[in-house]
ChimeraX commands (.cxc) that place a marker at each C-alpha (Angstrom):
marker #1 position 0.01,-0.11,0.03 radius 0.5
marker #1 position 1.85,3.13,-1.22 radius 0.5
marker #1 position -1.20,5.34,-1.60 radius 0.5
marker #1 position -3.98,6.58,0.64 radius 0.5
marker #1 position -7.14,7.90,-0.47 radius 0.5
marker #1 position -9.75,10.22,1.60 radius 0.5
marker #1 position -13.00,11.54,0.32 radius 0.5
marker #1 position -16.51,12.47,1.28 radius 0.5
marker #1 position -19.77,11.20,0.00 radius 0.5
marker #1 position -22.96,13.36,0.01 radius 0.5
marker #1 position -25.93,13.68,-2.10 radius 0.5
marker #1 position -24.65,14.64,-5.43 radius 0.5
marker #1 position -21.21,15.44,-3.94 radius 0.5
marker #1 position -18.16,13.17,-4.17 radius 0.5
marker #1 position -14.68,14.64,-3.46 radius 0.5
marker #1 position -11.46,12.57,-3.15 radius 0.5
marker #1 position -7.71,13.14,-2.76 radius 0.5
marker #1 position -4.77,11.11,-2.41 radius 0.5
marker #1 position -1.27,10.99,-0.64 radius 0.5
marker #1 position 1.73,8.84,-1.53 radius 0.5
marker #1 position 3.93,7.16,1.00 radius 0.5
marker #1 position 7.21,9.03,1.12 radius 0.5
marker #1 position 9.31,6.42,2.78 radius 0.5
marker #1 position 8.06,3.06,1.11 radius 0.5
marker #1 position 5.06,1.31,1.97 radius 0.5
marker #1 position 2.14,2.42,4.51 radius 0.5
marker #1 position 1.87,-1.08,5.46 radius 0.5
marker #1 position 5.51,-1.55,6.82 radius 0.5
marker #1 position 4.55,0.39,10.05 radius 0.5
marker #1 position 1.78,1.90,12.02 radius 0.5
marker #1 position 0.73,5.38,11.05 radius 0.5
marker #1 position -1.77,7.89,12.46 radius 0.5
marker #1 position -4.76,8.70,10.06 radius 0.5
marker #1 position -6.81,11.65,11.11 radius 0.5
marker #1 position -10.08,13.13,10.04 radius 0.5
marker #1 position -10.60,16.72,11.78 radius 0.5
marker #1 position -14.07,17.35,11.46 radius 0.5
marker #1 position -15.46,20.95,11.67 radius 0.5
marker #1 position -18.96,22.37,10.75 radius 0.5
marker #1 position -17.47,23.94,7.55 radius 0.5
marker #1 position -14.95,21.46,6.50 radius 0.5
marker #1 position -13.30,18.09,7.02 radius 0.5
marker #1 position -9.32,17.84,7.01 radius 0.5
marker #1 position -7.72,14.53,6.41 radius 0.5
marker #1 position -3.87,14.01,7.51 radius 0.5
marker #1 position -1.53,11.22,7.76 radius 0.5
marker #1 position 1.02,11.35,10.78 radius 0.5
marker #1 position -0.03,14.96,11.61 radius 0.5
marker #1 position 0.26,16.24,7.91 radius 0.5
marker #1 position -2.85,17.46,6.32 radius 0.5
marker #1 position -3.15,16.32,2.56 radius 0.5
marker #1 position -6.75,17.15,1.78 radius 0.5
marker #1 position -9.49,19.41,3.02 radius 0.5
marker #1 position -13.07,19.36,1.80 radius 0.5
marker #1 position -15.27,22.54,2.50 radius 0.5
marker #1 position -18.92,23.07,2.87 radius 0.5
marker #1 position -18.97,26.13,0.56 radius 0.5
marker #1 position -17.70,23.91,-2.49 radius 0.5
marker #1 position -20.17,21.12,-1.77 radius 0.5
marker #1 position -23.41,23.18,-1.75 radius 0.5
marker #1 position -26.50,21.37,-1.03 radius 0.5
marker #1 position -24.57,18.15,-0.91 radius 0.5
marker #1 position -23.00,18.90,2.54 radius 0.5
marker #1 position -24.45,16.76,5.06 radius 0.5
marker #1 position -21.51,16.56,7.58 radius 0.5
marker #1 position -23.42,18.63,10.09 radius 0.5
marker #1 position -25.28,15.56,11.33 radius 0.5
marker #1 position -24.27,13.02,13.67 radius 0.5
marker #1 position -22.30,9.84,12.31 radius 0.5
marker #1 position -20.73,6.78,13.54 radius 0.5
marker #1 position -17.31,5.06,12.83 radius 0.5
marker #1 position -17.03,1.90,10.76 radius 0.5
marker #1 position -13.72,0.15,10.40 radius 0.5
marker #1 position -13.59,-2.50,7.88 radius 0.5
marker #1 position -11.71,-4.23,5.05 radius 0.5
marker #1 position -13.04,-4.03,1.59 radius 0.5
marker #1 position -11.82,-5.25,-1.91 radius 0.5
marker #1 position -12.40,-3.61,-5.36 radius 0.5
marker #1 position -14.05,-0.64,-6.08 radius 0.5
marker #1 position -13.63,2.42,-8.56 radius 0.5
marker #1 position -10.33,3.45,-6.99 radius 0.5
marker #1 position -8.16,0.38,-6.54 radius 0.5
marker #1 position -10.20,-1.50,-9.28 radius 0.5
marker #1 position -11.30,-5.11,-8.94 radius 0.5
marker #1 position -9.07,-7.93,-7.60 radius 0.5
marker #1 position -7.10,-10.04,-10.31 radius 0.5
marker #1 position -4.48,-12.68,-10.45 radius 0.5
marker #1 position -1.88,-10.31,-8.87 radius 0.5
marker #1 position -3.95,-9.44,-5.86 radius 0.5
marker #1 position -2.61,-11.16,-2.71 radius 0.5
marker #1 position -5.04,-12.57,-0.35 radius 0.5
marker #1 position -5.84,-12.95,2.41 radius 0.5
marker #1 position -5.22,-9.39,3.86 radius 0.5
marker #1 position -5.61,-8.01,7.26 radius 0.5
marker #1 position -6.05,-4.44,8.88 radius 0.5
marker #1 position -4.34,-4.00,12.13 radius 0.5
marker #1 position -5.60,-1.21,14.31 radius 0.5
marker #1 position -3.61,-0.15,17.35 radius 0.5
marker #1 position -6.08,2.40,18.79 radius 0.5
marker #1 position -8.97,4.54,17.62 radius 0.5
marker #1 position -9.67,7.93,19.45 radius 0.5
marker #1 position -12.41,10.58,19.15 radius 0.5
marker #1 position -12.06,13.90,20.95 radius 0.5
marker #1 position -13.64,17.37,20.78 radius 0.5
marker #1 position -11.63,20.57,20.37 radius 0.5
marker #1 position -11.65,22.99,23.02 radius 0.5
marker #1 position -10.05,26.25,24.06 radius 0.5
marker #1 position -6.27,26.00,24.89 radius 0.5
marker #1 position -5.25,24.70,28.33 radius 0.5
marker #1 position -2.88,27.29,28.93 radius 0.5
marker #1 position -2.63,30.89,27.59 radius 0.5
marker #1 position 0.03,31.71,24.83 radius 0.5
marker #1 position 1.23,35.29,23.76 radius 0.5
marker #1 position 2.71,36.36,20.55 radius 0.5
marker #1 position 1.74,37.60,17.07 radius 0.5
marker #1 position -0.86,36.35,14.69 radius 0.5
marker #1 position 0.90,35.77,11.36 radius 0.5
marker #1 position -0.61,34.89,8.07 radius 0.5
marker #1 position -1.43,36.17,4.50 radius 0.5
marker #1 position 1.71,37.74,2.67 radius 0.5
marker #1 position 3.82,36.79,5.96 radius 0.5
marker #1 position 2.17,39.90,7.64 radius 0.5
marker #1 position 0.89,40.16,11.08 radius 0.5
marker #1 position -2.76,41.11,12.60 radius 0.5
marker #1 position -2.49,44.55,14.18 radius 0.5
marker #1 position -4.95,46.60,15.97 radius 0.5
marker #1 position -5.11,50.29,14.86 radius 0.5
marker #1 position -8.10,52.22,13.76 radius 0.5
marker #1 position -9.09,48.95,12.42 radius 0.5
marker #1 position -8.09,45.20,12.68 radius 0.5
marker #1 position -5.54,45.10,9.75 radius 0.5
marker #1 position -2.62,43.49,8.11 radius 0.5
marker #1 position 0.75,45.09,8.77 radius 0.5
marker #1 position 4.39,44.42,8.28 radius 0.5
marker #1 position 5.43,42.38,11.44 radius 0.5
marker #1 position 7.22,44.35,14.16 radius 0.5
marker #1 position 7.82,44.19,17.83 radius 0.5
marker #1 position 5.14,46.32,19.16 radius 0.5
marker #1 position 2.03,46.10,21.46 radius 0.5
marker #1 position -0.35,46.48,18.59 radius 0.5
marker #1 position 0.70,43.07,17.19 radius 0.5
marker #1 position 0.92,41.16,20.28 radius 0.5
marker #1 position -1.97,38.83,21.09 radius 0.5
marker #1 position -2.75,36.52,24.06 radius 0.5
marker #1 position -4.75,33.38,23.09 radius 0.5
marker #1 position -6.56,32.90,26.47 radius 0.5
marker #1 position -7.96,29.83,28.05 radius 0.5
marker #1 position -11.51,30.95,27.50 radius 0.5
marker #1 position -10.94,31.11,23.68 radius 0.5
marker #1 position -10.62,34.91,23.36 radius 0.5
marker #1 position -7.75,36.78,21.71 radius 0.5
marker #1 position -6.82,39.73,23.93 radius 0.5
marker #1 position -4.63,42.73,23.46 radius 0.5
marker #1 position -3.94,45.46,26.12 radius 0.5
marker #1 position -6.97,44.28,28.20 radius 0.5
marker #1 position -9.47,44.18,25.33 radius 0.5
marker #1 position -10.68,41.29,23.11 radius 0.5
marker #1 position -11.01,40.80,19.26 radius 0.5
marker #1 position -14.80,40.93,18.76 radius 0.5
marker #1 position -16.24,39.45,15.42 radius 0.5
marker #1 position -19.63,41.27,16.40 radius 0.5
marker #1 position -23.12,40.40,16.37 radius 0.5
marker #1 position -24.07,38.07,13.66 radius 0.5
marker #1 position -20.63,38.48,11.83 radius 0.5
marker #1 position -22.15,38.61,8.34 radius 0.5
marker #1 position -19.81,38.41,5.27 radius 0.5
marker #1 position -18.01,41.62,5.04 radius 0.5
marker #1 position -18.49,42.69,8.64 radius 0.5
marker #1 position -15.34,44.08,10.50 radius 0.5
marker #1 position -14.06,42.67,13.67 radius 0.5
marker #1 position -12.85,45.10,16.28 radius 0.5
marker #1 position -11.12,45.45,19.58 radius 0.5
marker #1 position -13.62,45.77,22.25 radius 0.5
marker #1 position -14.12,45.63,25.92 radius 0.5
marker #1 position -14.09,41.77,26.91 radius 0.5
marker #1 position -17.57,40.89,27.91 radius 0.5
marker #1 position -17.84,37.07,27.44 radius 0.5
marker #1 position -20.02,37.50,24.37 radius 0.5
marker #1 position -19.99,34.52,21.64 radius 0.5
marker #1 position -18.61,37.18,19.14 radius 0.5
marker #1 position -15.32,37.22,21.33 radius 0.5
marker #1 position -14.79,33.44,21.05 radius 0.5
marker #1 position -12.34,32.15,18.59 radius 0.5
marker #1 position -11.19,28.71,17.47 radius 0.5
marker #1 position -7.72,28.08,15.69 radius 0.5
marker #1 position -8.47,25.00,13.57 radius 0.5
marker #1 position -5.95,22.37,12.62 radius 0.5
marker #1 position -5.99,23.68,9.00 radius 0.5
marker #1 position -4.95,27.31,10.31 radius 0.5
marker #1 position -8.32,28.91,9.81 radius 0.5
marker #1 position -9.43,31.29,12.64 radius 0.5
marker #1 position -13.03,30.81,13.16 radius 0.5
marker #1 position -15.69,32.61,15.21 radius 0.5
marker #1 position -17.76,29.52,16.13 radius 0.5
marker #1 position -21.10,31.60,16.86 radius 0.5
marker #1 position -21.17,32.81,13.34 radius 0.5
marker #1 position -19.22,29.88,11.55 radius 0.5
marker #1 position -17.25,32.55,9.61 radius 0.5
marker #1 position -13.52,33.16,9.47 radius 0.5
marker #1 position -10.98,35.94,9.76 radius 0.5
marker #1 position -10.12,37.07,6.18 radius 0.5
marker #1 position -7.94,39.45,4.66 radius 0.5
marker #1 position -10.16,41.78,2.36 radius 0.5
marker #1 position -10.09,41.38,-1.22 radius 0.5
marker #1 position -7.08,38.87,-1.12 radius 0.5
marker #1 position -4.87,41.99,-0.41 radius 0.5
marker #1 position -1.56,41.89,1.38 radius 0.5
marker #1 position -0.79,45.57,1.37 radius 0.5
marker #1 position -0.11,47.01,4.89 radius 0.5
marker #1 position -3.31,48.69,6.24 radius 0.5
marker #1 position -5.70,46.01,4.53 radius 0.5
marker #1 position -8.66,45.69,6.75 radius 0.5
marker #1 position -9.57,42.05,7.93 radius 0.5
marker #1 position -13.13,40.92,7.68 radius 0.5
marker #1 position -15.35,38.07,8.53 radius 0.5
marker #1 position -16.17,35.82,5.63 radius 0.5
marker #1 position -17.47,32.31,4.82 radius 0.5
marker #1 position -14.85,29.76,5.45 radius 0.5
marker #1 position -13.32,28.03,2.49 radius 0.5
marker #1 position -9.53,27.61,3.14 radius 0.5
marker #1 position -8.09,30.25,0.77 radius 0.5
marker #1 position -4.50,31.58,1.65 radius 0.5
marker #1 position -6.00,34.90,2.88 radius 0.5
marker #1 position -7.85,32.90,5.60 radius 0.5
marker #1 position -4.94,31.09,7.14 radius 0.5
marker #1 position -3.29,32.12,10.20 radius 0.5
marker #1 position -0.75,30.97,12.94 radius 0.5
marker #1 position -1.62,32.11,16.36 radius 0.5
marker #1 position 0.47,32.07,19.36 radius 0.5
marker link #1:1,2 radius 0.2
marker link #1:2,3 radius 0.2
marker link #1:3,4 radius 0.2
marker link #1:4,5 radius 0.2
marker link #1:5,6 radius 0.2
marker link #1:6,7 radius 0.2
marker link #1:7,8 radius 0.2
marker link #1:8,9 radius 0.2
marker link #1:9,10 radius 0.2
marker link #1:10,11 radius 0.2
marker link #1:11,12 radius 0.2
marker link #1:12,13 radius 0.2
marker link #1:13,14 radius 0.2
marker link #1:14,15 radius 0.2
marker link #1:15,16 radius 0.2
marker link #1:16,17 radius 0.2
marker link #1:17,18 radius 0.2
marker link #1:18,19 radius 0.2
marker link #1:19,20 radius 0.2
marker link #1:20,21 radius 0.2
marker link #1:21,22 radius 0.2
marker link #1:22,23 radius 0.2
marker link #1:23,24 radius 0.2
marker link #1:24,25 radius 0.2
marker link #1:25,26 radius 0.2
marker link #1:26,27 radius 0.2
marker link #1:27,28 radius 0.2
marker link #1:28,29 radius 0.2
marker link #1:29,30 radius 0.2
marker link #1:30,31 radius 0.2
marker link #1:31,32 radius 0.2
marker link #1:32,33 radius 0.2
marker link #1:33,34 radius 0.2
marker link #1:34,35 radius 0.2
marker link #1:35,36 radius 0.2
marker link #1:36,37 radius 0.2
marker link #1:37,38 radius 0.2
marker link #1:38,39 radius 0.2
marker link #1:39,40 radius 0.2
marker link #1:40,41 radius 0.2
marker link #1:41,42 radius 0.2
marker link #1:42,43 radius 0.2
marker link #1:43,44 radius 0.2
marker link #1:44,45 radius 0.2
marker link #1:45,46 radius 0.2
marker link #1:46,47 radius 0.2
marker link #1:47,48 radius 0.2
marker link #1:48,49 radius 0.2
marker link #1:49,50 radius 0.2
marker link #1:50,51 radius 0.2
marker link #1:51,52 radius 0.2
marker link #1:52,53 radius 0.2
marker link #1:53,54 radius 0.2
marker link #1:54,55 radius 0.2
marker link #1:55,56 radius 0.2
marker link #1:56,57 radius 0.2
marker link #1:57,58 radius 0.2
marker link #1:58,59 radius 0.2
marker link #1:59,60 radius 0.2
marker link #1:60,61 radius 0.2
marker link #1:61,62 radius 0.2
marker link #1:62,63 radius 0.2
marker link #1:63,64 radius 0.2
marker link #1:64,65 radius 0.2
marker link #1:65,66 radius 0.2
marker link #1:66,67 radius 0.2
marker link #1:67,68 radius 0.2
marker link #1:68,69 radius 0.2
marker link #1:69,70 radius 0.2
marker link #1:70,71 radius 0.2
marker link #1:71,72 radius 0.2
marker link #1:72,73 radius 0.2
marker link #1:73,74 radius 0.2
marker link #1:74,75 radius 0.2
marker link #1:75,76 radius 0.2
marker link #1:76,77 radius 0.2
marker link #1:77,78 radius 0.2
marker link #1:78,79 radius 0.2
marker link #1:79,80 radius 0.2
marker link #1:80,81 radius 0.2
marker link #1:81,82 radius 0.2
marker link #1:82,83 radius 0.2
marker link #1:83,84 radius 0.2
marker link #1:84,85 radius 0.2
marker link #1:85,86 radius 0.2
marker link #1:86,87 radius 0.2
marker link #1:87,88 radius 0.2
marker link #1:88,89 radius 0.2
marker link #1:89,90 radius 0.2
marker link #1:90,91 radius 0.2
marker link #1:91,92 radius 0.2
marker link #1:92,93 radius 0.2
marker link #1:93,94 radius 0.2
marker link #1:94,95 radius 0.2
marker link #1:95,96 radius 0.2
marker link #1:96,97 radius 0.2
marker link #1:97,98 radius 0.2
marker link #1:98,99 radius 0.2
marker link #1:99,100 radius 0.2
marker link #1:100,101 radius 0.2
marker link #1:101,102 radius 0.2
marker link #1:102,103 radius 0.2
marker link #1:103,104 radius 0.2
marker link #1:104,105 radius 0.2
marker link #1:105,106 radius 0.2
marker link #1:106,107 radius 0.2
marker link #1:107,108 radius 0.2
marker link #1:108,109 radius 0.2
marker link #1:109,110 radius 0.2
marker link #1:110,111 radius 0.2
marker link #1:111,112 radius 0.2
marker link #1:112,113 radius 0.2
marker link #1:113,114 radius 0.2
marker link #1:114,115 radius 0.2
marker link #1:115,116 radius 0.2
marker link #1:116,117 radius 0.2
marker link #1:117,118 radius 0.2
marker link #1:118,119 radius 0.2
marker link #1:119,120 radius 0.2
marker link #1:120,121 radius 0.2
marker link #1:121,122 radius 0.2
marker link #1:122,123 radius 0.2
marker link #1:123,124 radius 0.2
marker link #1:124,125 radius 0.2
marker link #1:125,126 radius 0.2
marker link #1:126,127 radius 0.2
marker link #1:127,128 radius 0.2
marker link #1:128,129 radius 0.2
marker link #1:129,130 radius 0.2
marker link #1:130,131 radius 0.2
marker link #1:131,132 radius 0.2
marker link #1:132,133 radius 0.2
marker link #1:133,134 radius 0.2
marker link #1:134,135 radius 0.2
marker link #1:135,136 radius 0.2
marker link #1:136,137 radius 0.2
marker link #1:137,138 radius 0.2
marker link #1:138,139 radius 0.2
marker link #1:139,140 radius 0.2
marker link #1:140,141 radius 0.2
marker link #1:141,142 radius 0.2
marker link #1:142,143 radius 0.2
marker link #1:143,144 radius 0.2
marker link #1:144,145 radius 0.2
marker link #1:145,146 radius 0.2
marker link #1:146,147 radius 0.2
marker link #1:147,148 radius 0.2
marker link #1:148,149 radius 0.2
marker link #1:149,150 radius 0.2
marker link #1:150,151 radius 0.2
marker link #1:151,152 radius 0.2
marker link #1:152,153 radius 0.2
marker link #1:153,154 radius 0.2
marker link #1:154,155 radius 0.2
marker link #1:155,156 radius 0.2
marker link #1:156,157 radius 0.2
marker link #1:157,158 radius 0.2
marker link #1:158,159 radius 0.2
marker link #1:159,160 radius 0.2
marker link #1:160,161 radius 0.2
marker link #1:161,162 radius 0.2
marker link #1:162,163 radius 0.2
marker link #1:163,164 radius 0.2
marker link #1:164,165 radius 0.2
marker link #1:165,166 radius 0.2
marker link #1:166,167 radius 0.2
marker link #1:167,168 radius 0.2
marker link #1:168,169 radius 0.2
marker link #1:169,170 radius 0.2
marker link #1:170,171 radius 0.2
marker link #1:171,172 radius 0.2
marker link #1:172,173 radius 0.2
marker link #1:173,174 radius 0.2
marker link #1:174,175 radius 0.2
marker link #1:175,176 radius 0.2
marker link #1:176,177 radius 0.2
marker link #1:177,178 radius 0.2
marker link #1:178,179 radius 0.2
marker link #1:179,180 radius 0.2
marker link #1:180,181 radius 0.2
marker link #1:181,182 radius 0.2
marker link #1:182,183 radius 0.2
marker link #1:183,184 radius 0.2
marker link #1:184,185 radius 0.2
marker link #1:185,186 radius 0.2
marker link #1:186,187 radius 0.2
marker link #1:187,188 radius 0.2
marker link #1:188,189 radius 0.2
marker link #1:189,190 radius 0.2
marker link #1:190,191 radius 0.2
marker link #1:191,192 radius 0.2
marker link #1:192,193 radius 0.2
marker link #1:193,194 radius 0.2
marker link #1:194,195 radius 0.2
marker link #1:195,196 radius 0.2
marker link #1:196,197 radius 0.2
marker link #1:197,198 radius 0.2
marker link #1:198,199 radius 0.2
marker link #1:199,200 radius 0.2
marker link #1:200,201 radius 0.2
marker link #1:201,202 radius 0.2
marker link #1:202,203 radius 0.2
marker link #1:203,204 radius 0.2
marker link #1:204,205 radius 0.2
marker link #1:205,206 radius 0.2
marker link #1:206,207 radius 0.2
marker link #1:207,208 radius 0.2
marker link #1:208,209 radius 0.2
marker link #1:209,210 radius 0.2
marker link #1:210,211 radius 0.2
marker link #1:211,212 radius 0.2
marker link #1:212,213 radius 0.2
marker link #1:213,214 radius 0.2
marker link #1:214,215 radius 0.2
marker link #1:215,216 radius 0.2
marker link #1:216,217 radius 0.2
marker link #1:217,218 radius 0.2
marker link #1:218,219 radius 0.2
marker link #1:219,220 radius 0.2
marker link #1:220,221 radius 0.2
marker link #1:221,222 radius 0.2
marker link #1:222,223 radius 0.2
marker link #1:223,224 radius 0.2
marker link #1:224,225 radius 0.2
marker link #1:225,226 radius 0.2
marker link #1:226,227 radius 0.2
marker link #1:227,228 radius 0.2
marker link #1:228,229 radius 0.2
view
């Protein structure tokens, strides 16, 4: 087994991607296969390396992955991908599973302080607006990701606002515990406000200093990818 395939099946929606073993054969050792499942996307990874992400915005009405599901582990032979077995197929085969783990993402266990970096290798800064700027060592670009899921700067919180519609601008506001001030740093580097389901986004795909940041539907573009403290 030198190639692994991941995919999603929905009504009128099928999306697949594959990754190839870089060091020989996947069957030569145990590996960690991961599906990070969020309301807006599912990311697939091997040994911590994401190789495919499927997004709700690209699936349209075919997205059904906001409903409960269950796990099924089995061995199957044939199908459109690998093709039907033939004289070269070696049988019997087995699937060895060392462990299965299901967990739910929560806020960080300890606070972390530093810059939020992203699009165009720029930093998120707080001035008249929340904006992109060339990275520098200053208070306006120093954020603390707190254990309550807020992003704090100088005693205030990054606030997506009520509703956080597409194009709305986040602000730096007095911390009040509202859902608009909760953020989730996802494994594919999206920075999401869970109450609205929208992502922090560099407006108009622009990297110029002073580009305001906005809230927008999550779809995994480079201008929605951030590295938090």
